[in-house]
C-alpha positions as a Markdown table, in Angstrom:
| # | Residue | x | y | z |
|---|---|---|---|---|
| 1 | Lys | 40.5 | -22.5 | 20.1 |
| 2 | Ser | 37.0 | -23.5 | 20.7 |
| 3 | Asp | 36.6 | -21.0 | 23.6 |
| 4 | Gly | 37.7 | -18.2 | 21.3 |
| 5 | Ile | 35.2 | -19.3 | 18.6 |
| 6 | Ala | 32.5 | -19.5 | 21.2 |
| 7 | Leu | 33.3 | -16.0 | 22.4 |
| 8 | Ala | 33.4 | -14.7 | 18.8 |
| 9 | Val | 30.0 | -16.3 | 18.2 |
| 10 | His | 28.6 | -14.8 | 21.4 |
| 11 | Asn | 30.0 | -11.4 | 20.5 |
| 12 | Met | 28.5 | -11.6 | 17.0 |
| 13 | Ala | 25.1 | -12.6 | 18.5 |
| 14 | Thr | 25.3 | -9.8 | 21.0 |
| 15 | Glu | 25.9 | -7.3 | 18.2 |
| 16 | Leu | 23.0 | -8.8 | 16.1 |
| 17 | Glu | 20.8 | -8.6 | 19.2 |
| 18 | Lys | 21.7 | -4.9 | 19.6 |
| 19 | Gln | 20.7 | -4.3 | 16.0 |
| 20 | Gly | 17.2 | -5.8 | 16.7 |
| 21 | Phe | 17.7 | -9.3 | 15.2 |
| 22 | Lys | 15.8 | -12.1 | 16.9 |
| 23 | Lys | 17.4 | -15.1 | 15.1 |
| 24 | Ala | 20.7 | -15.8 | 13.5 |
| 25 | Val | 22.1 | -18.7 | 11.5 |
| 26 | Ile | 25.8 | -19.4 | 11.7 |
| 27 | Phe | 27.6 | -21.8 | 9.4 |
| 28 | Met | 30.6 | -23.7 | 10.7 |
| 29 | Asp | 32.8 | -26.5 | 9.4 |
| 30 | Gln | 32.7 | -30.0 | 10.7 |
| 31 | Asn | 35.7 | -29.7 | 13.0 |
| 32 | Pro | 34.8 | -31.9 | 16.1 |
| 33 | Thr | 36.3 | -29.3 | 18.4 |
| 34 | His | 34.0 | -26.6 | 17.0 |
| 35 | Lys | 31.0 | -28.9 | 17.3 |
| 36 | Asn | 31.5 | -30.1 | 20.9 |
| 37 | Leu | 33.6 | -27.7 | 22.9 |
| 38 | Met | 32.1 | -24.6 | 21.3 |
| 39 | His | 28.5 | -25.6 | 22.4 |
| 40 | Tyr | 29.9 | -26.3 | 25.9 |
| 41 | Asn | 31.7 | -22.9 | 26.0 |
| 42 | Leu | 28.7 | -21.1 | 24.6 |
| 43 | Ala | 26.6 | -22.4 | 27.5 |
| 44 | Leu | 29.1 | -20.8 | 29.9 |
| 45 | Leu | 28.6 | -17.3 | 28.5 |
| 46 | Pro | 25.7 | -15.0 | 29.5 |
| 47 | Ser | 22.5 | -15.9 | 27.8 |
| 48 | Leu | 21.0 | -13.8 | 25.1 |
| 49 | Asp | 17.5 | -13.2 | 23.8 |
| 50 | Ile | 18.6 | -14.0 | 20.2 |
| 51 | Gln | 18.0 | -17.5 | 18.9 |
| 52 | Ile | 21.2 | -18.9 | 17.4 |
| 53 | Asn | 20.9 | -21.8 | 14.9 |
| 54 | Ile | 24.3 | -23.4 | 14.1 |
| 55 | Gln | 24.4 | -25.2 | 10.7 |
| 56 | Tyr | 27.4 | -27.4 | 10.0 |
| 57 | Leu | 28.8 | -27.6 | 6.5 |
| 58 | Pro | 29.5 | -31.0 | 4.9 |
| 59 | Pro | 33.2 | -32.0 | 4.8 |
| 60 | Tyr | 35.0 | -30.0 | 2.0 |
| 61 | Ser | 32.2 | -28.0 | 0.7 |
| 62 | Pro | 33.5 | -24.8 | -1.0 |
| 63 | Lys | 30.2 | -24.2 | -2.8 |
| 64 | Leu | 28.5 | -24.0 | 0.7 |
| 65 | Asn | 31.1 | -21.6 | 2.1 |
| 66 | Pro | 30.1 | -18.0 | 1.7 |
| 67 | Val | 33.7 | -16.8 | 1.7 |
| 68 | Glu | 34.4 | -18.8 | -1.5 |
| 69 | Tyr | 32.0 | -16.5 | -3.3 |
| 70 | Leu | 34.1 | -13.5 | -2.3 |
| 71 | Ile | 37.3 | -15.3 | -3.2 |
| 72 | His | 35.8 | -16.0 | -6.7 |
| 73 | Leu | 34.8 | -12.3 | -7.1 |
| 74 | Val | 38.3 | -11.1 | -6.1 |
| 75 | Arg | 39.9 | -13.5 | -8.6 |
| 76 | Gln | 37.5 | -12.5 | -11.3 |
| 77 | Gln | 37.6 | -8.7 | -10.8 |
| 78 | Lys | 41.0 | -8.0 | -9.5 |
| 79 | Leu | 43.5 | -10.9 | -10.2 |
| 80 | His | 42.4 | -12.5 | -13.5 |
| 81 | His | 44.3 | -10.1 | -15.7 |
| 82 | Ala | 46.9 | -9.0 | -13.2 |
| 83 | Pro | 50.6 | -9.4 | -14.3 |
| 84 | His | 52.1 | -12.5 | -12.7 |
| 85 | Gln | 55.3 | -10.7 | -11.6 |
| 86 | Arg | 53.5 | -8.3 | -9.2 |
| 87 | Lys | 54.8 | -8.4 | -5.7 |
| 88 | Leu | 52.6 | -9.9 | -3.0 |
| 89 | Asp | 52.6 | -6.8 | -0.8 |
| 90 | Leu | 51.4 | -4.7 | -3.8 |
| 91 | Ile | 48.6 | -7.1 | -4.4 |
| 92 | Glu | 47.6 | -7.0 | -0.7 |
| 93 | Gln | 47.6 | -3.2 | -0.7 |
| 94 | Glu | 45.5 | -3.0 | -3.9 |
| 95 | Leu | 43.0 | -5.6 | -2.6 |
| 96 | Thr | 42.7 | -3.8 | 0.8 |
| 97 | Gln | 42.0 | -0.5 | -1.0 |
| 98 | Trp | 39.5 | -2.1 | -3.3 |
| 99 | Leu | 37.6 | -3.9 | -0.4 |
| 100 | Asn | 37.6 | -0.6 | 1.6 |
| 101 | Val | 36.1 | 1.3 | -1.3 |
| 102 | Lys | 33.9 | -1.3 | -2.9 |
| 103 | Gln | 31.2 | -3.2 | -1.0 |
| 104 | Pro | 31.6 | -6.5 | -2.8 |
| 105 | Phe | 28.1 | -7.7 | -2.1 |
| 106 | Asp | 24.9 | -5.7 | -1.3 |
| 107 | Ala | 22.3 | -7.0 | 1.1 |
| 108 | Gln | 20.3 | -8.6 | -1.7 |
| 109 | Ser | 23.4 | -10.4 | -3.0 |
| 110 | Val | 24.2 | -11.8 | 0.4 |
| 111 | His | 20.6 | -12.9 | 0.8 |
| 112 | Asn | 20.8 | -14.7 | -2.6 |
| 113 | Ile | 24.1 | -16.4 | -1.8 |
| 114 | Val | 22.8 | -17.6 | 1.6 |
| 115 | Ser | 19.5 | -18.8 | 0.0 |
| 116 | His | 21.5 | -20.7 | -2.6 |
| 117 | Ile | 23.7 | -22.3 | 0.0 |
| 118 | Leu | 20.7 | -23.4 | 2.1 |
| 119 | Lys | 19.0 | -25.0 | -1.0 |
| 120 | Met | 22.2 | -26.9 | -1.8 |
| 121 | Ala | 22.7 | -28.0 | 1.8 |
| 122 | Ser | 19.2 | -29.4 | 2.3 |
């Protein structure tokens, strides 16, 4: 729901503000509900000192979606040579352990991915 998305965005902005950030860019899909009702619902929440810039992704744009980079990494490093007969619950357990131990992207990698996305989007 858009009110849930607005609350999640507000909570994320509150946390970023606590960490000392002054600006944040949030990427969202083109869902009309997200675009219209989310802005309305955000306006109803307490104001923050952090500047939020919401960027909308073009329709079906996996190369502009940061989570797609993580999905590619998981496929490449964990699933590519995995036996096809493995049970889903075992795969889920292994991926959860792997993600809990390994930080898939360091801060520089995240910066590079976001910079790449911004260049493609403009």
